PLY file of the C-alpha trace (Angstrom):
ply
format ascii 1.0
element vertex 149
property float x
property float y
property float z
element edge 148
property int vertex1
property int vertex2
end_header
23.34 149.67 12.77
23.66 145.89 12.92
20.73 143.61 12.39
19.88 141.45 15.37
17.56 138.48 15.59
15.15 137.65 18.36
16.47 134.08 18.49
20.17 133.17 18.23
21.24 130.45 15.79
21.48 126.92 17.16
24.85 125.71 18.42
27.05 124.09 15.77
26.72 120.57 17.19
23.05 120.40 16.12
24.31 118.82 12.88
25.18 115.68 14.87
21.44 115.13 15.38
20.19 115.74 11.81
19.23 112.07 11.23
17.80 111.56 14.71
14.16 111.40 13.54
14.84 108.53 11.10
17.44 106.76 13.26
17.51 107.68 16.98
20.69 105.60 17.44
22.60 107.94 15.08
23.00 110.57 17.79
26.31 110.55 19.65
26.44 109.03 23.11
26.54 111.46 26.02
29.94 111.95 27.61
30.75 109.62 30.51
30.15 111.00 34.00
33.10 112.66 35.65
34.67 110.59 38.41
37.25 111.97 40.82
38.44 115.55 40.72
37.76 118.20 38.10
38.45 121.90 37.61
35.63 124.39 37.14
36.22 128.14 36.83
39.72 127.76 38.24
38.66 125.87 41.39
39.22 122.15 41.91
36.20 120.07 42.94
35.67 116.40 43.65
32.74 114.11 42.93
33.13 112.47 46.34
30.31 113.79 48.50
32.12 114.03 51.83
31.36 116.59 54.51
34.69 118.04 55.67
35.21 118.04 59.42
35.26 121.26 61.37
38.98 120.83 62.05
39.65 120.63 58.29
37.83 123.95 57.96
39.84 125.49 60.80
36.90 125.74 63.21
36.89 124.52 66.82
34.34 121.77 67.41
32.05 122.41 70.40
30.33 119.02 70.50
31.94 115.61 71.20
33.71 113.77 68.40
32.89 110.24 67.33
30.35 108.25 65.37
27.75 108.00 68.15
26.61 111.61 68.45
23.22 112.32 69.98
22.23 114.98 67.45
19.08 116.06 69.25
20.91 116.59 72.55
23.84 118.40 70.94
21.63 120.67 68.82
19.60 121.61 71.91
22.77 122.30 73.90
24.21 124.49 71.13
20.89 126.31 70.81
20.83 127.07 74.55
24.45 128.22 74.39
23.58 130.44 71.42
20.71 132.04 73.33
22.99 132.68 76.31
25.66 134.27 74.09
23.09 136.47 72.37
21.90 137.75 75.76
25.51 138.36 76.78
26.09 140.22 73.52
23.12 142.47 74.26
24.52 143.13 77.74
28.00 143.86 76.37
26.57 146.25 73.75
24.81 148.18 76.51
27.59 148.15 79.12
30.88 147.92 77.16
30.28 148.44 73.42
33.99 148.30 72.56
34.22 144.63 73.67
31.56 143.19 71.37
33.96 141.56 68.84
34.81 138.54 71.02
31.12 137.83 71.65
30.36 138.02 67.94
33.19 135.56 67.22
31.79 133.14 69.83
28.33 133.41 68.29
29.82 132.78 64.85
31.57 129.67 66.18
28.31 128.35 67.63
26.50 128.98 64.33
29.21 127.13 62.39
28.93 124.15 64.74
25.13 124.15 64.43
25.42 124.37 60.65
27.90 121.48 60.53
25.70 119.29 62.75
22.68 119.98 60.56
24.64 119.27 57.37
25.76 115.92 58.79
22.05 115.01 59.07
21.38 115.70 55.35
21.86 112.07 54.20
19.33 110.90 56.79
16.91 113.60 55.68
17.31 112.60 52.02
16.73 108.93 52.85
13.60 109.74 54.90
12.26 111.98 52.14
12.78 109.24 49.55
11.01 106.70 51.76
8.10 109.09 52.21
7.82 109.74 48.46
7.87 106.00 47.70
5.20 105.33 50.34
3.01 108.04 48.81
3.46 106.51 45.35
2.51 103.07 46.67
-0.54 104.55 48.36
-1.61 106.37 45.16
-1.20 103.20 43.09
-3.20 101.16 45.58
-5.91 103.80 45.47
-5.87 103.74 41.65
-6.26 99.93 41.71
-9.18 100.25 44.13
-10.77 102.90 41.89
-10.46 100.60 38.87
-12.06 97.69 40.78
0 1
1 2
2 3
3 4
4 5
5 6
6 7
7 8
8 9
9 10
10 11
11 12
12 13
13 14
14 15
15 16
16 17
17 18
18 19
19 20
20 21
21 22
22 23
23 24
24 25
25 26
26 27
27 28
28 29
29 30
30 31
31 32
32 33
33 34
34 35
35 36
36 37
37 38
38 39
39 40
40 41
41 42
42 43
43 44
44 45
45 46
46 47
47 48
48 49
49 50
50 51
51 52
52 53
53 54
54 55
55 56
56 57
57 58
58 59
59 60
60 61
61 62
62 63
63 64
64 65
65 66
66 67
67 68
68 69
69 70
70 71
71 72
72 73
73 74
74 75
75 76
76 77
77 78
78 79
79 80
80 81
81 82
82 83
83 84
84 85
85 86
86 87
87 88
88 89
89 90
90 91
91 92
92 93
93 94
94 95
95 96
96 97
97 98
98 99
99 100
100 101
101 102
102 103
103 104
104 105
105 106
106 107
107 108
108 109
109 110
110 111
111 112
112 113
113 114
114 115
115 116
116 117
117 118
118 119
119 120
120 121
121 122
122 123
123 124
124 125
125 126
126 127
127 128
128 129
129 130
130 131
131 132
132 133
133 134
134 135
135 136
136 137
137 138
138 139
139 140
140 141
141 142
142 143
143 144
144 145
145 146
146 147
147 148
């Protein structure tokens, strides 16, 4: 029977940090950030944060193309279309159960378009969240100054 320990030994590179307490500058610099493409677990990834278009993914786009998309209008239209297709799917399942596959594919297409539209709004959401957090920090600091006065 082999002896096991509750805690594994530290990784071998811990020796690079042995003089860190006396001289914090003795530790090696972190590696530079990766820029461009890299391979991870056999798949190639890129550091460019670009949302691929639906056509690049092989999906038909149901909303108009272009930079000036009215997201609210298009999301509402896709939501109404989704509701209609779900009702049609229920009708098909009752009346003609063997023909449900086409309806399911249409619903899947609508969901992919909804998902893509929502993902294209992520940068706006991140920006708004950051603005909100910064406003809260300013408010807390102003309150702290008032409390000190």
